[in-house]
N, C-alpha and C positions, 0 to 999 in steps of 0.2 A: 714020356708022357707029355701030350702037346698042350699048349696054352691056347686059350680062347681070346681072339683078338676084337678089340672093338675100335674102329668099325672092322669088318669083315674084309680081310685081304684079297677073297675072292671077287669082290665087286670092283670090276674095272670100268672105267678108272675110278680110283678112291676119290678123286677131287678134279673137277674140270673147271677151268678158268680162262677167262679171255686175258690175252697178254697185257691188256693196259688196265687190268683190275687190280685193285688193292684189296688184299683179303688175309684173313687169319683162319686156320682150320686145325682142330684138335680138341682134345689131346687124343693121340693113339695110345692105347693101353692093352695089356695083356693080363689074364688071371688064369689061375688054374681051377677049373670047374669043380674039381675033387678036394679042393683046399689043402693039397699035400705039398705045394710049392709056392713060396712067397717071392714076388718080384720085388728087387730092391733097387733097380734102377735101369734106365734106357740108355740106348746110344743110337745114333742114326747116321747113315751113309747115303749119299745122293749119287745114284748111277744113271748115266745117260749120254746123249749123243754130245754133249759139250758140257763144260761146267755151268752151273745155274747161278750166276751172280745176280745178287738182290734178294735171294731165298734166304729166309732167317730161320734157323733151327733152334728150337729151346728143347733139349733133352735133358730130363732130371728125374726124380723119384716119382713124379706124378704122371709121367708119360712124355710124349713128343708132341709139341705144337709148332707148326710151320706157318710161316707168314711171308707175304711179299708187300712190305709197306710202301714201296715206291714203284710198283708194277714190274713186269717182266718183259716189257715190249721189245727190249733189246735183242731178244731170242730170236727174232725174225728181221734182221737188218737187210736193207736193200741189197740186191745182188749188184747194182752199179748205178751211178748218177754221172752222167755225161753233161759237160758244160762247156761254154767257150768264154775266153778272154781275149778280146781284140781279135777274134777269128782263129785263135789257137785253141785247138780242143783238148780238153782234160777230163780226167776221170777220178772220182772219188767213191768212197763205199758208204758214207752216210751225210746226212746233211749238216752236221757238226763240222765236217771237213770240207765243205763247200765254200771256197773262197769268197769273201765278201765282193771282192772285184770282179767276180763273174758276171758276164753281161747278159747271159742266157743260160737256161737249163735246157739242154737239147733231148735229153732222153733220161727216163727213170724206169728201172726195171725192179719191181718189188720182188721180195723173197717169194718164190713159188710154194713153199710149204704152207699148208693150213694148220697143221697141228705138229706137236712135238710132244714125246712121252718121256717121262723120268721116272725111275723107279726110286722110291723112298724106302730104303731097307732098313728096318727098326730091329734092333736087338734088345730082348728083355734079358737082364742079368737076374737069376733066381738066388736065393739065399744058400742054396745046396752047391752053388759054383756053376750050375749049368746056365747056358745061354740059348735061347729061343729066338728064331728071326721069323720076322713076317715082311713080306714086300708089297708095297702099295704103289699104285700107279698115279702119277701126277700128270694129268694131259692139260697142255697149254695150247689154247686156240689163237691163231693170228687173227688181229683186228686190223684191216688195212685202213680204217679211218686215220689214224695218226700219220701214217705215211703220206695219204692223199692230202691231208691238212698241211704238212710240212713241204709238201711239193708245192702247194698253191701259195703258201707264203713265200717260198723262194721265188716263183715265178712273179708273183706280185711286187716283191721287193725290187725286182729288175725293171719294172715298167714305170717306177716314178722317176 
C-alpha cells in the first residue's frame, strides 16, 4: 500500500534555489490515505553528481526538513584562474587559493554548468516495519554574480 507524500515527488524540481541563496524547506512527510499504516520516523539520503556540503538535513518523527544556512555557491567552482607573479604564470582553482603576491589575474574561466540536480531520497518507516521511499529533486542554479564580484575584487586589489 503506497503512502501519499507531501509535497508530491512527481513535481520536478521539488525545490529550485540559486546557489548563493540561504533557504529552509520542509517538512517532507508521508501518510497512508487509508489510515492503515502509521509513519514512525524518516531518514534521508542525498544522491547526486557530488557530495552536497553545506546542506543541513533534519530527519525526525515529524518529517524531513532541509536547509542551506550558508549557501551552496561552492557547487559551481571556477574551472580555472590564471595569474602571474613577476612574469611567471600560475593557476589555481578558486579565489581562496589566489596568492596575495599575484601581480595580475590573467584569465578567469567560470564553471560552465548553469544547474545541478540532487535527489533527496526520503524513506518513511512505518509501525508495521515496512519502509516507503520518495525521491525529490533539488535543483541548484548557478549565480555568476559572486564569481564576477570576486574577480573584480582580485583585479582591483592588484591595481592599488
